[in-house]
N, C-alpha and C positions, 0 to 999 in steps of 0.2 A: 724434169723441169729445174731450170737453173734460175736463181734470183738472187740478189745482192752480192755483197763482197764482204770478206773480212778486212777490217782495218785496225791493225795491232797498234797503230798510235793512240787509238782510243782507250786501250787496255788500262785499266786502273784497278789494282786490288789494294788500296790504301785502307779499304774497311778490314784488312785482315791483319791482325796485330798479334803475332804469335809469342811476343816476349820482347824484352828490352834488346837495343842494338847491342850494347855491351856483352850482355849474356849469349845472344845468339852468336856473335863473333868469336868470343872464348870458345863457345861450344864447337864450333867449325874447326879449332885448332886441336881440341882436346880429342874431337871424334877421329880427326886424321891421325893423330899420335898413338892413341890407345886402343882403337876400334877397326877403323876402315883401312887396316893394313894386313900384310901377310906375316907379321910378327906374332909369336905366340905370347901375348901379354898375361899375367897371372889374373886367372879368372877372379879372384876375390877383388884384386884392384879395380877391375872394370866395374864390379857389382858396386864397390865404394863410390867410384866416380859418377855412375849413373844416379846412384842416390843423392850425391851431393847437387846434382843439377835437377833434383826434383822427381825422379823416376821412383816408382812404388816397385820394388822388387822382393821377391818371396825367396824362400829357402831352397838350395840345391838346384841354381839356375846356371846353366852352361851357356856362355857366348864363346863360340868359336871365332878365329880370325877372319879379318874382312867383312866384317858385319858393319852396315851403316844405320844409324839412328838419326832421323833429322831433328827432332825436339824431344829429349828424355823426359821432359817436365809433362808431355802428354802421354807417358808410357806406363802402364801398370802391367806386371807381370807376376803370374802366381808362383806356386810352389813345384819343384820338379820340371822345370821347363828347358827344353833344349832349342837353342838359336844356332843353326848351322852355318859353315862358312860361306861367305858372299851373300847373306840374307840382307835385304835392303827393307826397314821399316820407315816409310817415307810419311811419318805421322804427323802431318799438318794439323791435326785436331787429336782427339784421344782414341787410343789404340789399347784395348784391354785384352790380355792373354791370360787364360785361367789357368788351372792347375794341369800338370801332366800332358803339355801341349808340345808338339814337335814341329819346328819350322826347319825343315830340310834344306840343303845346299841351294842357294840361287833364289829362294822364295822371295816374292816381293809383296809388301803390305801397302797398298796404295790408298791414302786417304784423300787424293785430290785428283780433279780433272778439270777440264773446260768446257763450257757451253759451246758447242760448235755451232749451234743455232743463231747465235747472236753475234752480230757485227763485231762486238767488243771481245769476244772469246773469253768471257767472264770465268773467273776461278770459282769452282764449286768443291765443297769439302764434305765429307761424311765420314763418321766413326767407323770402326772395325771392332768386332768383338770375337774372339775365338775362346768359345767355352770349353769346359775341362775335357781333357782327353782328345780334342780334336787334332788333327795331323795335316800340315800343308806338305804336299809332296814337292821333290826338288824342281826348282824353276817353274813354280806356280804362282800364279797372281791372284790376290784378294782385292777388290775393287771397293771403292766408297761404299757405305752404308750397307755392308753385308755382315751378317752373322753366322759363323759356322757353329752350329748346335752341338751340344754334347755328343762328343766321340764320333763326330763327322770326319770324313777324309777327302781332301781335294788331291786326287791322284797327280802323277808326274806331269808336268807341262800344261796344267789345266787352268782355265781362267773362272773365277767365281764372281759372278756380277750380280747373283742373287743370294738370298740365304740358303744355306744347306740344312737339310733335315737332320736331327740327332740320328745316331747310329746308321748313317748312309754314305755310300762311297759315290762321289762325284767325278767325273772325268770329261774332257774336251773343253772346246772354246766355241761358244760358253758352255761351262761345265753342266752336266746332266746327271740325273742318278742313275747308276748302272747296276746297282744292287745294295742290299743291306749289309751293315758292318756286323758281324758276330764275332764277340770276344769270347773265347774258350778259356776255362780255368786251368 
């Protein structure tokens, strides 16, 4: 059954205020220069810059080249975290990354979406929380309002649209639990 039409001329996200214009503009240039490129910028410098822009960054965090971070002031990263090449953290709202978390190459954390059932295609945002020990496989996507509970795994190329249970491995689109995660000593 078809009904209604989208009308993007009515689109209005003026309610969404992620930070001042000058701060956001400065970050666009800093992100392009130090993060979202193929150059191997010193990791400590990246951490320092993120902290200057309001990110909370723990100890021993590795950020590889070609990483894009939308708004660092909405980012909290724990200790011993790996953020691989081509990771996109599209954090329109808060993203919390716990300790010992791995974001593999090309992973995407998406905190925004649009309401396709409304004529105005309204922006919708939701936080993401990656609890301690969770692992986002290469080219996987975590959607808004999703929590990966302690030591859960989102397998390569999968899409998390709902919360992932602790110590469980999820795979597919949408991701479903395929087995338990057992960590041997």
